[in-house]
N, C-alpha and C positions, 0 to 999 in steps of 0.2 A: 365217307370212306366206304368202299365196298369190301365186305368181310368174307364174302364167298362168291364163287364164280356165278355170273349171269348166263343162262342158257336159253335156247329157243322155247323150252317148256315154261320157263319163268315168264317169258314175254306173252305166251298164250294165257297163262293164268291171269296176268295183268289185264289182258283184253277182256277176258270173261268177267273180271271184277270191275271192269271200266276204270282202271287205274292208268292214267296217261303217264307216258315216260318220255325222256328226252334222249337225243342222239346228237353227236357232233363229229365232224371230221377230225382226224389227227394224223400227223405225219412224222412225229419224232417222239423219243422217250420222255423228254422233259415236259412237254405239253400233255402227253397221254397220262403221265404220272400226276400232274396237277388236276386234270380232269377227273381221274379215278379218285383222287383224295377228296374231291368235292361231291362224290357220289354219282358221277355220270355212268349210267349202266351200259350204254351201247356206243361204240365208236366205229367209224368207217374210215378205212384208208382208201379215199376216193381217187379216181383218176382225175378229179379236180385238182390234184397236185400239179398237173400240167400247167394250169393257169395260176393257181395260188402260190406254188413254190418254184416252178420252173420258168414262169414268165411267158408261156405260150398263149396264143389267142384262143385256143380250144383245148379239149381233152385228148385229141387224136394222136399227138406224138408220144403219149405215155406207153411204156412197154410193160410186159409182165415182170420183168426183172426190176423195173423201177418200183412197181407195187410191192413186190416181194421184199425188196430192201426196206422200204418204209414199214411194211407189216412187221418185220422182225423188230424194228426200232420201237414201234408203238407197243408191241406185245411186251417187250422188256420193261417198259415204263407202267404198263397197266395189265397186270397178270389176271385180274378177275373180271374185267369187262367182257361183254360179248363183242367180239371184233369181227367186223365184216371187211372184206377186201373186194375192190372192184376188179372185174375182169376187163382189161382194156379193149380198145377198138380192134376188131378182127381177131381176138384171141380165142373166140368161141364160135367161129363161123361154121364149124362142123363138130360133131360130137367128140371125135378123137382128139382134136386140139383142145376142146373145152375140158375134157377129162385130164389131159396132161398138164395143162396150165392151171387148172383148179387144184391139182395135186400139189404143184409148186407153191401155191398161195397158202394152202392148208398146212403144208410142212413148214412154212414160214411163221405160222402162228394164228392164222385166221380160223375162226369158227364157222363162218358162212362166206360164201362167194356171191357177188352181185352181178347180175346180167341185165343189160338194157334190151328192151324191144319186145315185140309180140308177133304172133303168126306161128304156123305149124312147126316151122323149123326150130324155133326157140323152145316151144312146148316139148318137142322131142328131146332137145338137149337137156332141159330141165329134168325130164323124166329119167334120162340116162344117168345124170349126175346124182339124182336122189337115189336111184337104184344102187349106186356105187358109194353110198354113205356120205355124200357131199351135200350138206345143207345149202339151199339156194335162196337168195333174195331176188325176186323179180323187181323190175323197174319200168314203169310205163307212164304215159302222159308225154310230157316234154323230155325226151332222152337226148342228152347233150351230144352223144356220139353221132346222132343223126343231123347235126347242125347244118350240114351242107344240103341235106334233103329239104329241111324246113326253110332254108334261107335265112337263118338266124335263130336266136334263142326265143321262141315264140309259144304263147299259150296254146294248149291243146284241148280239144273237147268242147268247143264253144257252141257248136250246133248239135242238134239232137242226134244226127247220124254219127258224127264223130264221138259223141259222148257214149252212145250205145256200143260203139266198137271198142272203146276203152274198157267199158264195163264188162263186156264179153271177154276181153283179153284177161282182165283180172280173174274171172272165174276159171278160165282155162289154165292160167298160171298156177292157181291153187290146185286144180285137178291134177296138173302134171307133177305136183309134189313139192312146190315151193313152200318154204317155211315162213317167209316174210314177204312184204310187197311194198316198195317205195312208189309213191305217187307224186309226180312233180309237175307244177305249173298247170293245174286244171281248176275249173270252177269249183267253189267250196260245195255246192250242191252235189256235184259228181263225186267229190271226195267222200262226202257223207254216204252217198248211195253205195259206193264200192265197199267202204268200211262195214256197212251193215249187211252186205251181200256175201262177204267172205268170212271164213272162220280164222284165217291167219291174220296176225297183226299187220296194220298198215302204218307206214311212216310217211308223213307228208312233208313237202317242201314247196310252199306256194299252193297247197291243196285245201286250205281252210282248217278250221279248228276241231272238225269232227273226226279226224283220223286219230288212230290209237296213240300216235307218237309224232314228234316233230324232229326234223334234223336241220342243222345249219352247217355251212362251211365255217370253220373256226375263225377264219380271217373276217368273215362278214359279221359273226356274232360279236367279235371284239372290235369292229369298226376300223380294221386296218386294211381293208381291201381298197384298191384304187379304182377310179371311175365311178359311174353311176350305179348305186346299189339297186338290185331288183325290188319290186314292191314288197315281197315277202320278208325282206331282211329287217331285223331290228338290231341296233347297236346296244348290247347289254352293258358294255363297258362305260358308256356315256352316263354320267350320273352316279356311278359307283366308284370309279377312280381306282379300282383294284380288280385284277383279272380273276382272282378267286371269288371275290364278291360277285362279279359279273356272271361267272359260270353258275354259282349257286342261285342267282336270280333267274337265269334262263331255266334251270331245272324246276325252280318253284313255279314260274309262270306257266310253263307247260303243264305241270302237274295239276295246277288250279284252273286250267282252261283260260287263263288270261292272255296267253300268246299261242297262236297269232290272234290279233285283234282285227276288227273290220278293215282297218286301213292296210293290213297286210294280205288281204284275200282278193281273189278274182271272182 
């Protein structure tokens, strides 16, 4: 049970102390309450709701109003977690739209907004949001909103040139003022290099065991997703038989560095 609010400064303290922490996606009050009661410090209202909750084949159909609705629901169930909310596809294509839409998500209960991508345009947007008191989480590596550019959900940073570009993006995102950085589907060595190169906490999903934190889509962590699971997924409900026990096991294995194991990494 979380007894006091988790903030970005708490996450920084954990990074400095090398205390690993867990994150999970949440979309409603019932599950967010259950997660917080087990001690889950960070939750994300991800645009993954497009696939996990709405039944789409990608995250692209999700709107700002969708994320705002689910953010309000999650916040009611989990008042003390650090709550991140995804900025959906094309909701931050320019700084003005980013500020307007971020304000909507913050008013809905988010503590941090998350933006996918890299490049000068997004660094400028992060800078403008940070200057206007909006905490930002960057998201690089495999960014699901770019699925049509990649031609599918594919690992990024496999060769030296691509890895160096992702590393440089991480540094620029921190420099622009981001508070947190998500690393998705990159080689474990690159996840470690980025984590050691930036002072902000890194949250990995398919980025190896050396990131400061791990995040999973709740449906994946509980083994209720359909289709073939990505390599980084572990079903924590299998073998426990109880959702609360599964969540506690996930938190414990992240904290102790047991998850992700070698079979979950690239």
